[in-house]
N, C-alpha and C positions, 0 to 999 in steps of 0.2 A: 118579741113577743110583748104582746100589751100587759103592763104589770097590773093593771086593775082587773083584767080577765083572769089573770094567774091568782091575784089576792081572793077573787070571788070564788074560784075552783078550790084553792087550798082551804079556805073557811069553810066550805061545804063539805069536803072530805073531813076535815077535823069535827066538824058537827056530828056527822054520821059514823064516825069511826067508833068501834066499841072501846071501853076504858082501856083496853091494853095497848092503844097507841099511846096514851099518857103523856101526851104533848111533844114526843120525840121530834126529832128534826125531819120535817117533810120539805122535799126539794124535788126539782124538775125529774130527776133522775130515778126517784124514789119508785120501785116496782108497785104497780097495783096490787099485786097478788100477796105481798108482803104486809099490807096493810090489814088491820082486825075488821076486815069487812067481807061478808060471804056475798055470792053473786045478786043476791036481793037488794042487799044496801047499795051494791055499785049501780043497780038499776035505779034505786031511789036517787041517788046522787045525780045520776044522769037526768031523770025527771025532773028534778028541782033545777036542775042548770037549764034544761030546755025550757021550763016556765020562765025562769029569769030572764033569759037571752031571746025569748020568743021565737024560738025556733025549734026544729026536730032533727033528730039524728038517727040515721039509718042503724037500726039495732043489729042487723046482720053484720055489720062490720066491727061490732065490739069485741070480736074475737082476736081482731089485731091491737086492741087496746092493751100496752105493756107498761107504760109509764104514767106519772102524773103528768109529765109535758104532753103526751099523746091526747090526754083528757083536755088540757088548757087547749090545745092546737083544735081541737073539735069546735071551739066556740070563738077563737080569736082570728079576727079578719082585719087586724090593724095594717097599716100601711108596712111597717118594719118587721112584721112577721115574715120568717122565711119563706112561708108558703103563699103569701099573698099576691105575689106576681103568677102564680100559677090559678088560673080559673078553676081548673079541676080539683086542685088539693082540697079546698075546703068543701066544694061539691060532693066529694067522695064521702066526706063524713056527715054533711048537712044536706037536709032536702027541703 
């Protein structure tokens, strides 16, 4: 997983999270639904990341989004990414 992509995603989540997050530890395994973000805020995070990475994500696939790592993988196409060898892995998320 690309550390730079991970940092950008983590920073965007922390920026958009309600004050209830209060700087708690955010990890790859953090469940998206345990963060202090409603569905609109999650979409705002996604939109901001799409703009940053100049790509789009199939919003119908958001129902399978569970962890922060899932969100990072949406935008990570680094050679060391576990899904990078599978050409369909990223294309399933990104169009």
